[in-house]
C-alpha positions as CSV (number, residue, x, y, z in Angstrom):
1,M,0.0,0.0,0.0
2,P,1.5,3.4,-0.9
3,A,2.4,5.7,2.0
4,I,-0.1,8.3,1.0
5,L,-2.9,5.8,1.1
6,L,-1.8,4.6,4.5
7,L,-1.8,8.3,5.6
8,F,-5.4,8.7,4.5
9,V,-6.3,5.4,6.3
10,H,-4.9,6.7,9.6
11,L,-6.5,10.1,9.0
12,A,-9.9,8.4,8.5
13,L,-9.3,6.3,11.6
14,W,-8.7,9.4,13.8
15,V,-11.7,11.2,12.3
16,L,-13.9,8.2,13.2
17,Y,-12.4,8.3,16.7
18,S,-13.2,12.0,17.1
19,L,-16.7,11.3,15.9
20,V,-17.2,8.6,18.5
21,L,-15.9,10.9,21.2
22,I,-18.4,13.6,20.1
23,L,-21.3,11.2,20.1
24,S,-20.3,9.9,23.6
25,R,-19.5,13.2,25.2
26,H,-20.4,12.1,28.8
27,D,-18.1,9.1,29.0
28,H,-15.5,8.8,31.7
29,N,-11.9,9.7,30.7
30,L,-10.8,6.1,31.4
31,F,-13.1,4.8,28.8
32,E,-12.0,7.5,26.3
33,S,-8.4,6.4,26.9
34,L,-9.3,2.7,26.4
35,L,-11.1,3.6,23.2
36,L,-7.9,5.5,22.1
37,L,-5.9,2.4,22.6
38,L,-8.4,0.3,20.7
39,F,-8.3,2.6,17.7
40,A,-4.5,2.8,17.8
41,Y,-4.4,-1.0,17.9
42,F,-6.8,-1.2,15.0
43,G,-4.5,1.3,13.1
44,Y,-1.5,-0.9,13.9
45,L,-3.3,-4.0,12.6
46,L,-4.1,-2.2,9.3
47,T,-0.6,-1.0,9.0
48,V,1.0,-4.4,9.7
49,H,-1.3,-5.9,7.1
50,S,-0.3,-3.4,4.5
51,I,3.5,-3.1,4.9
52,Q,4.3,-6.6,6.5
53,N,6.9,-5.1,8.9
54,K,6.0,-5.0,12.5
55,G,8.6,-2.6,13.7
56,M,7.9,0.0,11.0
57,A,4.1,-0.5,11.5
58,F,4.6,0.2,15.2
59,R,6.5,3.4,14.6
60,I,4.0,4.6,12.0
61,T,1.1,4.0,14.3
62,L,2.8,5.5,17.3
63,S,3.6,8.6,15.2
64,S,0.1,8.9,14.0
65,T,-1.3,8.5,17.5
66,L,1.0,11.1,19.0
67,L,0.2,13.5,16.2
68,Y,-3.5,13.1,16.9
69,I,-3.0,13.7,20.6
70,A,-0.8,16.7,20.0
71,G,-3.3,18.2,17.5
72,K,-6.2,17.6,19.9
73,W,-4.3,19.2,22.7
74,A,-3.5,22.2,20.5
75,A,-7.1,22.6,19.5
76,V,-8.3,22.4,23.0
77,S,-5.7,24.7,24.6
78,W,-5.0,27.3,21.8
79,L,-8.4,27.5,20.1
80,H,-10.4,26.9,23.3
81,L,-12.4,24.2,21.6
82,S,-14.4,21.7,23.7
83,L,-13.5,18.4,22.2
């Protein structure tokens, strides 16, 4: 799978995660964290399936997850959004 397609798959995954968080606004933070781990694991499985290298798949998924968390933190703190 080309890298750009993998990028869009991860982007779609985090958009779906954000949508789930919006739909379940009153959940406890523990459950939101568990859901984050579940979506990250699903992204890892998709990446392993597409590139067949577990080490590289882990680094790609970790980078994608950290970028999502940093972007969410920036949106909440700088733009005063309530996500």
